Structure formats: C-alpha cells, structure tokens
C-alpha positions in Angstrom: -20.3 -21.1 -1.5 -16.7 -23.0 -2.2 -15.2 -24.9 0.5 -11.8 -24.9 1.6 -11.2 -28.3 1.1 -13.1 -28.3 -2.5 -10.8 -25.2 -3.4 -7.5 -27.1 -2.3 -8.5 -30.1 -4.1 -9.1 -28.5 -7.1 -6.1 -26.5 -7.0 -3.8 -29.8 -6.3 -5.3 -31.5 -9.4 -4.7 -28.1 -11.6 -1.1 -28.2 -10.5 -0.8 -32.1 -10.9 -2.3 -31.7 -14.4 0.0 -29.1 -15.6 3.1 -31.1 -14.4 1.5 -34.2 -16.4 1.4 -31.9 -19.5 4.9 -30.8 -19.0 6.1 -34.7 -18.8 4.0 -35.5 -21.5 5.4 -32.4 -23.5 8.9 -33.7 -23.0 8.3 -37.3 -24.0 6.6 -35.9 -27.3 9.6 -34.0 -28.3 12.1 -36.7 -27.3 9.9 -39.4 -29.2 11.3 -39.8 -32.8 7.5 -41.3 -33.6 5.7 -38.3 -32.0 2.7 -40.0 -30.7 -0.1 -38.7 -28.6 -0.6 -35.6 -29.8 -4.4 -35.4 -29.7 -4.3 -36.5 -25.9 -2.0 -33.6 -25.2 -4.4 -31.1 -26.8 -7.5 -32.6 -24.7 -5.3 -32.1 -21.6 -5.2 -28.4 -22.6 -9.1 -27.9 -22.0 -8.8 -29.7 -18.9 -6.3 -27.4 -17.6 -8.4 -24.5 -18.7 -11.6 -25.7 -16.9 -9.9 -26.4 -13.6 -8.2 -23.0 -13.8 -11.7 -21.5 -13.9 -13.1 -23.7 -11.4 -10.5 -22.7 -8.7 -10.4 -19.0 -9.8 -14.3 -19.0 -9.2 -13.8 -20.6 -5.9 -11.1 -18.1 -4.7 -13.6 -15.3 -5.9 -16.4 -17.1 -4.0 -14.2 -17.3 -0.8 -13.1 -13.9 -0.9 -16.2 -12.2 -1.5 -18.6 -14.6 0.4 -17.0 -14.1 4.2 -16.1 -10.6 4.9 -14.2 -11.7 7.9 -11.1 -13.6 6.3 -8.0 -13.2 8.2 -5.5 -11.3 6.5 -3.1 -14.7 6.1 -6.2 -16.5 4.5 -7.0 -13.7 2.2 -3.6 -13.4 1.1 -3.4 -17.1 0.3 -6.3 -16.8 -1.8 -5.0 -14.1 -3.6 -1.6 -16.0 -4.3 -3.7 -19.0 -5.5 -5.1 -16.8 -8.2 -2.0 -15.5 -9.4 -0.6 -19.0 -9.5 -3.4 -20.5 -11.5 -3.4 -17.9 -14.0 0.5 -18.9 -14.3 -0.4 -22.5 -14.5 -2.6 -21.9 -17.3 -0.6 -20.0 -19.4 2.2 -22.4 -19.0 -0.4 -25.0 -20.3 -0.9 -22.7 -23.2 2.8 -22.5 -23.9 3.2 -26.4 -24.1 0.4 -26.1 -26.7 2.5 -23.9 -28.9 5.6 -25.9 -28.3 3.8 -28.9 -29.9 2.2 -27.0 -32.6 6.0 -25.9 -33.5 7.6 -29.3 -32.9 5.3 -30.7 -36.1 7.8 -28.7 -38.4 11.2 -30.3 -37.2 12.4 -33.6 -36.0 13.7 -34.6 -32.8 17.3 -35.1 -33.6 17.2 -31.3 -35.0 15.6 -30.1 -31.9 18.2 -32.0 -29.7 20.9 -30.4 -32.0 19.8 -26.9 -30.8 18.9 -27.4 -27.3 19.3 -29.8 -24.3 15.2 -30.8 -24.0 15.9 -32.9 -20.8 17.7 -30.1 -18.9 15.1 -27.9 -19.9 12.1 -29.8 -18.6 14.2 -30.9 -15.5 14.2 -27.4 -14.6 10.5 -26.8 -15.3 9.8 -29.9 -13.2 11.8 -28.3 -10.5 9.5 -25.5 -10.7 6.3 -27.3 -10.9 6.7 -29.8 -8.5 7.1 -27.9 -5.3 4.2 -25.5 -5.7 1.8 -27.1 -3.5 4.4 -27.8 -0.7 6.1 -24.3 -0.8 2.1 -22.8 -0.2 1.4 -25.2 2.4 4.3 -24.6 4.6 4.8 -21.1 4.1 8.5 -21.3 3.6 10.4 -18.3 1.8 13.1 -20.4 0.4 10.6 -22.7 -0.9 9.1 -19.8 -3.2 12.9 -18.4 -3.7 13.6 -21.7 -5.3 10.7 -22.0 -7.5 11.5 -18.4 -8.7 15.4 -19.3 -9.4 14.2 -21.7 -12.0 13.4 -18.8 -14.6 17.4 -18.2 -14.7 18.1 -21.5 -15.8 15.6 -21.5 -18.5 16.9 -18.0 -19.7 20.1 -19.6 -19.9 18.9 -22.5 -21.8 17.2 -19.9 -24.3 20.2 -17.7 -24.8 22.5 -20.8 -25.5 20.1 -22.2 -27.7 19.1 -19.0 -29.7 22.9 -18.2 -30.1 23.0 -21.7 -32.0 20.0 -20.9 -34.0 21.6 -17.5 -35.1 24.7 -19.1 -36.0 23.2 -21.9 -37.9 21.0 -19.5 -39.8 24.1 -17.4 -40.5 26.0 -20.2 -41.6 23.1 -21.2 -44.4 21.1 -23.7 -42.1 17.4 -24.5 -43.3 15.2 -21.7 -41.8 12.2 -24.0 -42.0 13.9 -26.2 -39.0 15.8 -23.5 -37.4 12.7 -21.1 -36.9 10.6 -23.5 -35.4 13.3 -24.2 -33.2 13.9 -20.7 -32.0 10.0 -20.2 -31.6 10.1 -23.6 -29.0 13.0 -21.9 -27.1 11.0 -18.8 -27.0 8.0 -20.7 -25.3 10.3 -22.5 -22.8 11.6 -19.2 -21.7 7.9 -17.9 -21.3 7.3 -20.8 -19.2 10.4 -19.6 -17.1 8.8 -16.3 -16.5 5.5 -17.6 -15.5 7.4 -20.0 -13.0 8.7 -16.8 -11.7 5.4 -15.1 -11.3 4.3 -18.2 -9.4 7.3 -18.1 -7.1 6.6 -14.7 -6.5 3.1 -15.1 -5.7 4.2 -17.7 -3.0 6.1 -15.3 -1.5 3.4 -12.8 -1.5 1.3 -15.5 0.5 4.2 -15.8 3.0 5.1 -11.7 3.4 1.7 -10.4 2.7 3.4 -8.1 0.4 4.2 -8.0 -3.5 8.0 -8.2 -3.8 10.0 -9.5 -6.7 12.7 -12.2 -6.2 15.6 -9.9 -7.0 14.6 -7.3 -4.6 14.0 -9.7 -1.8 17.2 -11.2 -2.7 18.7 -7.8 -2.3 16.6 -7.3 0.9 18.5 -10.5 2.5 21.8 -9.3 1.4 21.1 -5.9 2.9 20.2 -7.4 6.0 22.9 -9.8 6.4 25.4 -7.1 6.0 23.8 -4.9 8.6 23.9 -7.9 10.9 20.0 -8.1 11.4 19.6 -11.6 10.0 21.3 -14.2 7.9 18.0 -16.0 7.3 15.2 -15.4 5.0 12.8 -17.1 7.2 10.9 -15.1 9.6 11.5 -11.6 8.1 8.6 -9.2 8.4 8.4 -6.8 5.7 5.9 -4.3 5.0 5.6 -2.0 1.9 5.4 1.8 2.4 2.6 3.0 0.1 2.4 6.2 -1.8 6.1 7.2 -2.6 6.6 8.6 -5.9 10.5 8.5 -5.6 10.8 5.4 -8.0 12.1 3.7 -5.3 10.7 0.6 -3.2 10.4 1.3 0.3 9.5 -0.8 3.0 9.6 -1.4 7.0 11.4 -4.5 7.8 12.0 -6.6 11.1 14.6 -9.6 11.1 13.3 -12.8 13.0 12.4 -12.5 16.5 12.4 -8.6 16.5 9.7 -7.3 18.5 10.1 -3.8 19.5 9.0 -1.1 17.1 12.1 0.7 17.5 14.2 -2.3 16.4 12.6 -1.9 12.8 14.6 -0.7 9.9 13.6 0.8 6.6 14.6 -1.0 3.4 15.1 1.2 0.4 15.9 0.0 -3.2 16.4 2.0 -6.5 18.9 3.1 -9.1 22.2 2.9 -8.2 23.2 6.5 -8.8 20.3 7.6 -6.7 20.9 5.4 -3.8 24.6 6.3 -3.9 23.6 10.1 -3.8 21.3 9.3 -0.7 23.8 7.6 1.0 26.6 10.6 0.4 24.0 13.1 1.5 22.8 11.2 4.6 26.5 11.4 5.6 26.6 15.0 5.1 23.6 15.7 7.0 24.8 13.5 10.0 27.6 15.5 10.0 25.9 18.9 9.9 23.2 18.1 11.8 23.6 14.8 14.2 20.3 13.0 14.6 18.1 14.8 11.9 18.2 12.0 9.6 18.1 8.4 9.7 21.6 6.3 10.2 22.3 4.1 7.5 23.3 0.6 8.5 24.2 -1.0 5.2 24.6 -0.3 1.5 24.4 -2.9 -1.1 24.8 -2.9 -4.9 23.7 -5.4 -7.7 24.0 -4.3 -11.2 22.3 -1.0 -11.6 20.3 -1.3 -8.7 21.2 -0.5 -5.2 19.5 -0.8 -1.6 20.0 0.9 1.8 19.1 -0.2 5.2 18.3 2.7 7.2 17.3 3.6 10.7 13.4 3.7 11.6 12.5 6.8 13.0 9.3 6.5 15.1 6.7 9.3 14.6 4.2 10.4 11.7 5.2 12.5 8.6 4.2 16.2 8.9 1.0 15.6 6.5 -0.2 12.7 8.8 0.1 15.1 11.7 -1.7 17.7 10.0 -4.6 15.2 8.8 -5.2 13.7 12.3 -3.4 15.1 15.3 -5.0 17.7 17.6 -4.3 21.5 17.2 -1.8 21.3 19.9 0.1 18.5 18.3 0.3 20.4 14.8 1.2 23.5 16.8 4.4 21.6 18.2 5.1 20.0 15.0 5.4 23.4 13.1 7.4 24.9 16.1 9.9 22.0 15.9 10.2 22.3 12.2 10.6 26.1 12.3 13.4 25.8 14.7 15.2 22.9 13.0 14.8 24.7 9.6 16.1 28.2 10.5 19.3 26.2 12.7 20.3 24.3 9.2 20.0 27.2 7.2 22.0 29.4 9.5 24.7 26.9 9.9 24.8 26.0 6.4 24.4 29.5 4.7 27.1 30.7 2.3 27.1 34.3 0.6 27.9 32.9 -2.7 25.7 34.4 -5.6 24.1 31.6 -7.8 22.1 30.7 -10.7 18.7 28.9 -10.3 16.8 26.4 -12.6 13.3 26.6 -11.5 12.1 27.3 -15.2 14.1 24.6 -16.4 12.6 22.1 -14.0 9.2 23.0 -15.2 10.2 22.5 -19.0 11.8 18.9 -18.1 8.3 17.9 -16.7 6.0 19.7 -19.1 5.4 16.4 -21.0 4.6 14.5 -17.9 2.0 17.2 -17.1 0.5 17.2 -20.2 0.0 13.4 -20.3 -2.1 13.7 -17.2 -3.9 16.7 -18.2 -3.9 17.3 -22.2 -6.3 20.1 -21.4 -3.3 22.3 -20.0 -2.0 22.5 -23.6 -1.9 26.2 -24.1 -1.3 27.8 -27.9 -0.5 31.5 -28.2 -3.6 33.7 -28.9 -4.3 37.3 -29.6 -7.1 39.8 -29.0 -6.0 43.1 -30.6 -2.9 44.5 -29.3 -2.9 41.8 -26.4 -1.1 38.4 -26.8 -1.1 35.3 -24.4 1.7 33.1 -25.2 1.9 29.6 -25.4 3.2 27.8 -22.3 6.4 27.1 -24.2 6.7 30.7 -25.1 6.1 31.7 -21.6 8.7 29.3 -20.2 11.4 30.5 -22.6 10.7 34.4 -21.6 10.9 33.4 -18.1 13.8 31.2 -18.4 15.6 34.2 -19.8 14.4 36.5 -17.0 15.5 33.8 -14.4 19.0 34.1 -15.6 19.5 37.6 -14.3 17.8 36.5 -10.8 20.8 35.1 -8.9 20.3 34.0 -5.3 22.7 35.8 -3.2 23.1 32.9 -0.5 23.0 29.2 -0.8 22.0 26.7 2.0 22.3 22.8 2.4 18.5 22.1 1.3 16.6 19.0 1.6 15.8 19.1 -2.1 12.1 17.4 -2.2 10.9 19.2 1.0 7.5 17.8 0.9 5.3 17.5 4.1 5.6 13.6 3.5 9.3 13.8 3.9 9.5 15.3 7.4 9.0 12.9 10.3 7.6 14.4 13.6 8.2 12.6 16.9 5.8 13.7 19.3 7.5 12.2 22.4 10.7 13.8 21.8 9.4 16.8 20.0 11.8 16.6 17.1 11.6 16.4 13.5 13.8 14.3 11.1 14.2 14.6 7.6 13.6 11.4 5.1 14.2 11.1 1.4 17.6 13.0 0.9 18.9 11.9 -2.9 18.0 15.6 -4.0 19.9 17.4 -1.0 22.4 19.9 -2.5 23.9 23.6 -1.7 21.4 25.7 -3.5 18.7 28.5 -3.1 16.9 28.0 0.0 13.5 29.5 -2.2 13.5 25.8 -3.7 12.6 24.3 -0.2 10.5 26.9 0.8 8.2 27.0 -2.4 8.3 22.9 -2.2 7.1 23.1 1.4 4.5 25.9 0.8 2.8 23.9 -2.2 2.9 20.7 -0.4 0.9 22.1 2.2 -1.6 23.8 -0.2 -2.2 20.5 -2.0 -2.9 18.4 1.0 -6.4 16.7 0.1 -8.4 18.3 2.8 -11.2 20.6 1.7 -13.4 21.0 4.8 -13.5 24.4 6.3 -11.9 23.5 9.6 -9.0 21.4 8.0 -8.4 24.2 5.2 -8.0 26.8 8.0 -5.2 24.7 9.8 -3.5 24.3 6.5 -3.8 28.0 5.6 -2.6 28.9 9.1 0.6 26.8 8.3 0.9 28.4 4.8 0.8 31.9 6.5 3.2 31.1 9.3 6.0 29.5 7.2 5.7 32.3 4.2 6.4 34.8 7.0 9.3 32.6 8.0 10.7 32.5 4.8 10.6 36.3 4.0 11.9 37.2 7.5 14.8 35.1 6.6 15.2 36.8 3.1 15.1 40.2 5.0 17.9 39.1 7.5 20.2 38.1 4.6 19.3 41.4 2.5 17.9 38.9 -0.5 16.5 41.7 -2.8 15.2 39.1 -5.4 13.6 36.9 -2.9 9.7 37.6 -4.3 10.8 37.3 -7.7 12.4 33.8 -7.4 9.7 32.7 -5.1 7.1 33.4 -7.9 9.2 31.1 -10.1 9.8 28.6 -7.7 6.1 28.3 -6.8 4.9 28.5 -10.3 7.5 25.4 -11.0 6.0 23.7 -7.9 2.1 24.4 -8.6 2.5 23.5 -12.4 4.5 20.2 -11.8 2.6 18.9 -8.7 -0.6 18.9 -11.2 0.7 15.7 -12.7 -0.1 14.0 -9.2 -3.4 15.4 -9.1 -6.4 13.7 -10.8 -9.2 16.3 -9.3 -9.4 18.1 -12.1 -10.8 21.4 -10.5 -8.0 21.2 -8.1 -5.3 20.6 -10.5 -6.7 23.3 -12.7 -6.7 25.8 -9.6 -2.9 25.0 -9.2 -2.1 25.4 -13.0 -4.1 29.0 -13.1 -1.7 29.9 -10.0 1.3 28.7 -12.2 0.2 30.6 -15.0 -0.6 33.9 -13.1 2.7 33.8 -11.3 4.9 33.3 -14.6 2.9 36.1 -16.5 3.4 38.3 -13.6 7.1 37.6 -13.9 7.1 38.3 -17.5 5.4 41.5 -17.2 7.4 43.0 -14.7 9.4 45.7 -16.7 11.2 47.3 -13.5 14.1 45.0 -13.1 14.7 46.2 -9.6 13.2 43.1 -7.9 13.2 44.5 -4.6 10.0 46.4 -5.7 8.3 43.3 -7.3 5.0 42.7 -5.2 4.5 39.1 -4.5 0.9 38.4 -4.4 0.3 36.5 -1.1 -3.0 35.6 -1.6 -2.2 33.0 -4.3 -1.0 30.7 -1.5 -4.2 29.9 -0.3 -7.1 28.0 -1.2 
C-alpha cells in the first residue's frame, strides 16, 4: 500500500519535472542553435512514468482505506486531476518542440512573445505544491487566472499569423507558429483545470473559477463576506434547471439559519427569477426566499437567496412519518388555494400544453428511441404517428380556453416545495417559470411529480396515491367553484404533456413506458372525443395511480 510520504514525494517530483520541461522548452525555443532536443523527449517519458506512479498511489490510498476523512479523500481526488493535467502539459511541450523544427527562433519571436508566455506558465506551475499544501483559495484562483493571460497571448499571436498569411507570408513558417500558439493555449486550459482541482481540494465541491468569482462578488454585494477564504460552499445535487445551485456560508457563520442559497445560470433566466421573486413577495409575503443580491457577468447572472429551513416535499413523502406527511399536505392545500383565490382573474386564455410536448419530443426520443411511433392501420382503424396525434390535439386545444388564470409556480414539482415542520408552513423555490396562466398547468405537474416518485413498495405507493387522490379532488372542486366546463379536457392534455415529457428523466424502462402509455391514452381520448361539449368529457381518474 502506498504511504502518504511516498505519494507526496512522487507528486513533488512530478511537478518539478514539468516545471523543468517548461524551462527547457523556453530555452530551446529562444536558442538559435536549438540544442538538447533528445534530452527534452526523454524527459517526457519520465513525466509519463511519474504520472502513472502517483495515479496508482492515489487509487491505492483511496481504495485501501475505507475510513479516509473527507478532506483527505478530496485531496487525493484533486491530486489525480492535477497529475493528469501535468501529463497533458508535458505532451503539449513535446508538440511545441516538433512544430518548432519548421521555423527559426526569430520567426517565432516575430509572432509571439515567448518569454511572456512561459513566464505565465511558470506562474501557473510553480505555486501548485504550495497552494495544495496550504489550502488557500486565493492560491488556487491565482493559478486559474494564468489561463486568461495565455488566451490573450494566443489571440494576439493568431491575429498576427492570419494577417501575415493574408499579406502573402510563408505558410511553411506561419502554420507551425500558429500550431505552437494553440499548444500554449492548451497549456493554459490544463493549468485552469489544475487550479480548479486545487479549489476542489479546499472546498470539497467542483466549481469553475468563473462561477467561484461570481459567488465571491455576489457574497460581497450582500455583505456576507469580502474574503474568499473560509467560504463554505456545498452544491445541491439533483437540479435539472440548468443552473448551478449551492448552499453557502461566509467565514465564521455557524447557525444553519444564516446560510444562503447561491444560484447561477443564464442571464435571462436569473432575471425572470428575480422579477418573479419580487412579485411573489408582494403577493404572498414569506412564501418564497428573499433575494439578498443579484450579480451579472456577461451572459450569466447569479442570485444570493435566503436559505429556507425544512425539507422538500418529495423528501418528506419519502422519509417522514404519516402525521408529518399529512401536515405537509394540509399546509400545501391551504397555501395553494389561498394563492389561487388571491390571484384568480376571470379572463379566458389560450393554453400551450401540446406545443410544450412538441418542443421536447426530440429530447424524449433521445432517451427512449423506442417511443418513436409511425402511423399504422388495421382495416378501417388507424393509429396515428406521434407527430400526427400531437397535431390533431394541438388543433383541439385551440378551442379549449381556460376560463380563469392564476399566478402559477410554473414548475410545480414536489422538489420545488419546501415544508418547515417547526412552523407548519410551505415555501416555493425555483420560480423562473412563474406566470399568469391556467391553474391546470401547476395541477398536472404536481400530480405527475407525485406519480413519478421512485417509491414502489406497497406502503410508500399507498402514501403517494393518497396524495394524488387528495389533490386531484382539490383541483376538481376549484374548477367547479369557478364553473370551469373544460377542466377535464385541459387536464387530460396537461397530464399527457407532463407524463410524456417526464420520461426523458426516467431510465427505468418499464416505469417510463407506463408514463408514455398514459400520455398516449390521454391524447387519443381527447382526439376521439366527438362531442365538443367538454363539460361531459369523462376524465379517467384511474390513470393517475400506479
């Protein structure tokens, strides 16, 4: 079994070997005589061998002791990432040497500042051991920033190469120079990966330098911290929103209640979330998290949000006792009906359930290609293709206006509802899709999110089915109170949408097929309904239960 001392010893020698290779490559490029090429190639073998040794020692340490503390395990995983980056940097230097055989030292110097490039590389390699040992975030960030310098050098040099080529310059010299610039740019990319591995060893979470700097600026704007050191960041797993989400505490913050939620994503999505948060706060104070700060960076933006104690509703259903699940459902029902009553507007409006399916059709088929369906006929009976079925239902949907609108959540999954047992209140999160729309959208998403909870033993399924039955009745009563004659037809389309599109997140083939079949059944039932008096359309309630 590898010892800690042996691993650290070999790791230090690997870093030194790559540093030495960098210095030797610089000298070779600046030496008009170009001596020592064979020695440089030999050092590549030494680097490759050391990388293998360190990698094997890391694997041995990780798998040889099942009681490794988290920080030690993170450090070993970081070292594995670093040594792979170092090996690839060594390979880049070899390719630089090969290309340099096709142009002279003055020709290369005319294209780019070799000293500046290798000075930056040295600033990326020299601090690796110290940054990893001391565990200082600023050390990892400094290494990451080297990539920006090398990107700038590449951009300036490639611009000169293209200008020279357009001016009739000799491509035999210019193309190798461009290749060298590309290799130096790749070195910058590997140094960035190394810096981010060091950040991982400190934080215990994978986070890109741009994301960390956005986090730092967002925290600073909120007054939580001006220092990068001591920040406690923990990613929140399982999100499908396309955003990076994590729980963060500033230095010295101990109480869980003083944590914050950091969320980073596309600029427009974050702007919508901030605007919707403000509207929710005005409409229902305390229902959604407060926004402490908002920071934009190019096409990205980040929010620092209030941390809401409690568990998401899916966690409550999975692990809480029957009494707590009942309390959570009671609280959610009270809250939801209060929101709908408060925001309800009698204004007929079109819905877009079928277009939502059509927009996600390719994504579903990418995960489940067996769901592809062509038109088939047996005698006078025809089963339309999925495309034809959707087109027919889309035409029908145009005549199915919702009589009222409410301010909907927009992504009303059980994972976006937080229940605080201590206060017996629910809260809503992930609000970028909120809008004034048909309440049936939230109703269908919520029912299907209950349906697809991955709990299949009899007791758990009975709990889920009770919840589905309860909220289906709540939604139906609301529709009756508002004389919503087309409720059943719209619910059929909305549920078909939710069942079908949810299959792209489900790899259990049998369960995914069950949802797919329910979607097709509902679409065909709507298609075959000849009487356009939707008040007599019978919604098949049994389809809601598994």
